[in-house]
N, C-alpha and C positions, 0 to 999 in steps of 0.2 A: 687511606681509610676514609678520611673526611670527604674526599671527592667521590669515592665510590658510593658512600651513603647518600650524598647529595644527588647523584645521578639517579639512584633508586627511588629516593623520595620525590624527586622532580617528576619522574615517570608516573608514579602513583598519583601525584597531585594533578597533573595534566589529564590523566585518564579520567579521574573523577569529575573534574570540571567540564571537560569536553563531552563526556557521556551524559552528564546532567543537562547540558545545553541541548544535545540531540533529543533527549527524552522530553524536554520542555517543548521543543519545536514539534515533536510528533504528537503531543497532547495539547497543543495550544488551542485556546478558545478566543483569542484575539488576533488582530492582524500581525504579520511578521515583524514590522518595526516595533509595535507595541510589546510583543513577546520578548524581543531582544532587550528593550528598555527595562521591562519587568525583571528579566533574568539578572541584569546587572544592578538591580535595586536591592538584591539580597546581600546582607552583610556576610553571610556564609560564602556566597560565590566570590565576592570581592576579596575576602580574606584568604580563601583557599587559592585564588588566583595569585594573590600576593605571595603566598607560601611557595607556590609552584615557580614563580618568577625568581624568588630568592634562591631556592635550591638549584635552579637552572644556572643562575649567575655564579653561584659558588662552584658548581660542577665544571664550568668553563673557565674559571679564573686561573691564570697561569701561576700567580703567586697567592697561595692560600691565606696569606696575611695581608693582602692588599686591601686598600680602602677604596670606596666607602662601604662595599658590601660586607666586609668583615670588620668594620669599625665596631668597637664595643658599644652595645646597646641596641644595635639593629636587630639582632637575633632575639634579644629579650623582648623588644617591642612586638615583634611578629609572634612570639610565643604567647604573650599576653592576649593578643587579638584572637588567636586561634583557640586559646583556652576559653575565652568568652563564648566563642562559637559553640564549643563543645558543651559547656555548662548550661547555656541558655536552652540548647536543644534537649539535653538530658532532663533538665528540671522543669521546663515550660512547654516545649513544643512536641516532645516525643509522643505524648498522650493524645494530641489533637488529630493525628492521622496515622494510617496503617499502611505504609508502602509495601509493595509486593515485588517479587522477582528481581530484575536488574535494578529497579528503583530502590529497593531495600538495600542492595549491595552498595550502590553509590551513596545512599544516605549514610550508611555506616562508615564509609570511607571519609566522607566530608566532615562528619560530626564526631566520630570516635577514633578511627584509625589514624588519620592525619594529625589531629591534635596530639595524640600519644607519641607519634613519630617525631613531631617537632619538639615536644618536651624532652624526649630522649636525646635528640641532637643538641638541644640547648644545654642539657646537663653535662654533655661531653665536651662541648667546644666553646661555650660562651665564657668570656673573661670578665666576670662580674666585678672583680676588684677595680677595674678601670672605668666602671660606670658610676655616675653620681645620681643620687636620688632625685636631684633637680631635673634630670632628663625625663622623668615621668610626665612632667607637664607637657613636654614636646610630644610625647607618645600619645597624649590625649587628643591631639589635633585631628588624627585620622577618624576616631569614632565620632567626634563632634562634627566634623565636616560631613561624615556619612549621615548623621541625624538631620543636619540642615538640608542635605541633598534629598533625602526621602520625604521629608516634610514638604519641601518645595514642590517636588515631583507629584506628591499626593494631592496637593492643593489644586493641581491642574487636572490630574487623571482620576482622582478619588481612589487610587490604588495604593494601599500600604502593605508592605511585604510581611509584617508581623502583627499579630493581634494586640500586643502590648504597646504599639505605637500607631494604632489605627485610629486616627483622629476622627474619622467619620463615624466610628462606633462608640468609642469611649470618651471622646472630647479632647481638647487640647490640654486642659489642666491635668487629667489623668495621664496623658501621654508624656507630658513634661515631668511629672512625678516619677513615672516608670523609668524614664530616661535618666533622671537624677540618681535613682537607685542603681541603675546599671553603671553609671559613671563612677559611683562610689565603690562598687564591686571591682571595676577596672582598676581604680587607684589602689585598692587593698591587695589585689592580686599582683600588681606591679611591684608594690613595696615588699610583698611576701617573697616573690621570686628573687629580688635583690638580696633580701635578708638571707635566704637559703643559700644563694650563690656565694655571698661574702662570708657567712658564718659557718656553713656546713661543708659546701663544696670547696670553698677557699681557693678559687682560681681567678 
């Protein structure tokens, strides 16, 4: 059952990411190299790619309890990342544009469907009793590295993938304030998932 779900979820993930890449290439307003760089500057794309890779590795693993892909905490970290993707889109970004046709379908897959699928998979298979709250600090490395990456990239290209970290428009102080708020939300969601897993799901 676990492997079958992983295969299905991996296919959905790769379809969404690859289709989004094709759509971005078809509608590009910059050079091909610049478009590719911009594509991989979106937290949504990087995180959904991470999700697709995770489910692919789970689906091909001979031993479903093998490490490191099935080590306690890996799935929870990925779940937190994709929840952030979904929440930020629903609360902040959904109202700033109106995708149509295939773009709308891909948008919903990336920001709504896949986050829900990951949460379902997490609720069934993650072993939260084996996870320590101290692991949350390690999980924060990915979003912090991402922030450093896009701010560095933006300082050269003047392109920032999201309005709340657009230094050119809102300034560095507001960008860092917004980033701090997102980091706190990340920490709270991480702690909440562990609490739910340990106290309610009890696995």
